C-alpha positions as CSV (number, residue, x, y, z in Angstrom):
1,M,153.5,90.2,111.3
2,S,151.7,91.0,108.0
3,S,148.2,92.2,107.9
4,A,145.5,90.2,106.3
5,K,143.7,91.5,103.2
6,K,140.2,90.5,102.3
7,F,139.5,89.3,98.8
8,S,136.9,87.1,97.1
9,S,137.3,84.1,94.8
10,K,135.3,81.2,93.5
11,M,135.8,77.5,94.3
12,D,134.2,74.3,93.3
13,E,131.3,73.7,95.7
14,S,132.3,70.2,96.7
15,V,135.9,71.3,97.4
16,L,134.5,74.3,99.5
17,N,132.3,71.9,101.5
18,E,135.3,69.7,102.2
19,L,137.3,72.7,103.2
20,R,134.6,73.8,105.6
21,E,134.4,70.4,107.1
22,Y,138.2,70.2,107.5
23,A,138.4,73.6,109.1
24,H,135.7,72.6,111.6
25,E,137.5,69.3,112.4
26,E,140.8,71.2,112.9
27,N,139.1,74.0,114.8
28,R,140.7,76.5,112.4
29,D,139.2,79.1,110.1
30,I,139.1,78.8,106.4
31,S,141.3,81.9,106.0
32,S,144.2,80.3,107.9
33,L,143.9,77.1,105.9
34,L,143.9,79.0,102.6
35,T,146.9,81.0,103.6
36,E,148.8,77.9,104.5
37,A,147.8,76.1,101.3
38,V,148.8,79.0,99.1
39,R,152.1,79.5,101.0
40,D,152.9,75.8,100.5
41,L,152.0,76.0,96.8
42,L,154.2,79.0,96.2
43,N,157.1,77.5,98.1
44,K,156.8,74.3,96.1
45,K,156.8,76.2,92.8
46,R,159.8,78.3,93.8
47,I,161.9,75.5,95.0
48,K,162.0,73.6,91.7
49,P,163.9,76.2,89.7
50,I,166.2,76.9,92.6
51,F,166.9,73.2,93.1
52,Q,167.5,72.8,89.3
53,K,169.9,75.6,89.2
54,V,171.9,74.4,92.2
55,S,172.0,70.8,91.0
56,D,173.1,71.9,87.5
57,E,175.9,73.9,89.1
58,A,177.0,70.9,91.3
59,F,177.0,68.6,88.3
60,E,179.2,71.1,86.4
61,E,181.5,71.6,89.3
62,F,181.9,67.9,90.1
63,D,181.6,66.5,86.5
64,E,185.0,64.8,86.5
65,A,184.6,63.2,90.0
66,L,181.1,62.0,89.0
67,K,182.5,60.4,85.9
68,E,185.1,58.6,87.9
69,L,182.6,57.4,90.5
70,A,180.4,56.1,87.7
71,K,183.1,53.7,86.4
């Protein structure tokens, strides 16, 4: 398991208030919610280029078959 590192940042006050409320409702701490949100964001941003590369390769590999199916 990785160790947590403390850091500071700024956030819009209304968003922070919503985050605090949500953390309270879910009985979680803000740190775990931020970690989850950032992990989700990074995964989302990384998947797009990978998906694009794989789909481009598939279209190249199956170009002729796709043309036949499109007829």
